[in-house]
N, C-alpha and C positions, 0 to 999 in steps of 0.2 A: 502494499499500501505505500500509496506518495504521502510523504506529509510536506510539501510545499506547494502552495498555489502560484496556479496558469504557467506551470514546466508541464512539458506535453507529457499523456500516460506514455507514450511510444519512446522515451528517453529512460536510456538503464542509466544507471549512478552514472559508468565507465565512460557513457557517449558525451553524458555530461559535463565529467569531471578532460577528457577529450577537449569538449569546446571550449571549456573553457583556461585552460592550461593554451591552447595555439596565440600565438602570437603573430602580427601582420609578416603578411608573405606566407605564413605556411598554410598548406596545403591538406585539403585530407581527400580520397578518394571513395564514390558510394560504391561497390562493387556490383553488379551481377551476379547471380549464382554459378558460371560461366569461368567467373574471372578468376589468376591463381594468385586469390587474396593471399594465401598463407604462408607462398611462399616467396613473396613482394615485399610484404610487409615487416616494419619496424614494431606497429602497433597493429595489431586486429583486432576489432573489433565485431562477432558475432553478432548478429542478426537477422537469425534465423527462421524461415516464419514472414516476413514482413517483405515489402517487396520498395525500391527505389521510389516513386513518385512522392512514395507516404511516410519517407522518411525525411527525404527533399522537402518535402511542405514545413514539417515539424523543424527541420535544420534552416532553413532559410529564414522563418524568425528572426531571431537570436544571433546570428551567424552573417556578420558586413562581411561583403564581397568587397576585395580592394576594391578602390576606384583612384587608385596611382598603377594600374592596369588597365591597355587598353583590353583585355580579354579574363576576366577572373574565371572563366569560365569555360572547360575541356572537357572535351568528345574524345571517341574512340570512334576515329571516320572507319569507311567499311569498307569491308579488304573490296577490291578490284573482285569482281563475280560474283558477289552473294544479292542479296534482293538487294531492293536502291533502301533510300534515306527511313529510319527508323519512325515505327509514329509516335513510337516514347518519344522522340524528341521533341515533337510539338506540347505533350506537356510540361515538359523538363525550361520551353520556352513561356509557357503560360506561370508555371513557379516563381522562374527568376523576376517575371517581368513588374515583381510586383516588391520587386529594391530593383527597380529603377533597369532592371536591362534588359537587351533584346538579343536581334539570332548575330549584331554584332560585335557583339558582348562573349558570341562563346568562341574557341579557339577548336580546331578538328588537329588531332597526331596520330599518323597510323599507328595500326596496334601491336611495331615491338617500340617505338618513340614510347607510346602511352606508358608500357610497361615499365619503361628505363626510369619514366618519371615520376611512375609510380610507387617508387622502389626508394624517391627520396622523398615524401611527401611524411606527415606527421604521423599521418594515422589511413587503416584503411579498415573501412565499413564492409562488412559483409553480408550481403541479401541472400533471399533465395529468390530474387527477381530474374524468371523467365525469358523475357526479353533480349533479342539480342543488341549487342552492341549498348548497352543502355548502362554503360560505368561514366558518371561524371563527376572532373576532380574540380574542387572549388576554392579558389584563393583566399584566405581571409585579410580584409584587412582593416581598418579600426574606426574603432568609437567613438560618434564625432560627437553627443552629447553631450 
């Protein structure tokens, strides 16, 4: 049972602590079920049974995106020959739009470059998301209040 007000019940103590510890420029990956999270992560947070959009929606309310970089959101681009743009990306755009970001603030990295960048992320959150190419990397900004 949660004993704090206003904290989304989807947040585990571990995730809340991680988000709090992160500083300006630190990055977090919210990974789909196919992502090699355990082998790439310095800090692995398991979120089995949850999807990326529901977790992203909760995180983005508390997590300032970096306004000092042009693209504080990064997605894994589709490998040539795979099906076209994943529909889940539209959900992500809708969610990050609440923070003043649009599709111009989203970078795309090829699969192997995304994996390399994920190795340096502050944490990787492993979900049970079934959608392909549902991995999203967020760069933390500063709280200006």
